[in-house]
ROKOL-155444 format. One line per 4 residues: number of its first residue (from 1); their letters; for each residue x, y, z of C-alpha. Coordinates in steps of 0.2 Angstrom, whole numbers, plus 5000, padded with zeros to 4 digits. Layout:
N
NUM	a	X Y Z ~ ...
END
This chain:
67
1	xxxx	4939 5174 5141 ~ 4930 5175 5158 ~ 4911 5170 5160 ~ 4908 5189 5164
5	xxxx	4914 5194 5147 ~ 4905 5180 5138 ~ 4888 5186 5147 ~ 4892 5204 5143
9	xxxx	4894 5199 5124 ~ 4878 5189 5124 ~ 4868 5203 5132 ~ 4874 5215 5119
13	xxxx	4867 5203 5105 ~ 4873 5200 5088 ~ 4880 5214 5077 ~ 4894 5219 5065
17	xxxx	4907 5211 5076 ~ 4897 5198 5087 ~ 4890 5182 5080 ~ 4881 5168 5088
21	xxxx	4882 5150 5081 ~ 4872 5135 5088 ~ 4885 5122 5082 ~ 4878 5109 5094
25	xxxx	4886 5094 5087 ~ 4896 5101 5072 ~ 4903 5117 5065 ~ 4891 5126 5053
29	xxxx	4896 5128 5035 ~ 4894 5147 5036 ~ 4905 5148 5051 ~ 4920 5150 5039
33	xxxx	4911 5164 5030 ~ 4909 5173 5046 ~ 4927 5171 5051 ~ 4932 5178 5033
37	xxxx	4920 5193 5036 ~ 4928 5197 5052 ~ 4946 5195 5045 ~ 4941 5208 5032
41	xxxx	4935 5220 5045 ~ 4942 5224 5062 ~ 4939 5207 5069 ~ 4925 5201 5081
45	xxxx	4918 5188 5093 ~ 4910 5172 5088 ~ 4902 5162 5101 ~ 4898 5144 5098
49	xxxx	4884 5136 5107 ~ 4873 5152 5108 ~ 4857 5153 5097 ~ 4850 5169 5089
53	xxxx	4839 5172 5104 ~ 4854 5174 5116 ~ 4850 5157 5123 ~ 4866 5147 5128
57	xxxx	4863 5129 5121 ~ 4881 5123 5123 ~ 4890 5111 5112 ~ 4893 5092 5112
61	xxxx	4908 5088 5123 ~ 4911 5073 5112 ~ 4913 5084 5097 ~ 4926 5096 5105
65	xxx	4945 5095 5106 ~ 4955 5103 5120 ~ 4972 5109 5115
END
């Protein structure tokens, strides 16, 4: 996903298929509920490291794993 696409998603804000999760140092418990909800609909976009006010707060590099 490109930075341009991410900025576009953030500018639209949260909705039925877009969800922001802070997740600074750990995954939030309700993340999996959101994934299940999207799977039961038509999918969606979950952005980790973005708060409800569209602020990019990032995630802790020490808590991420690169595949």
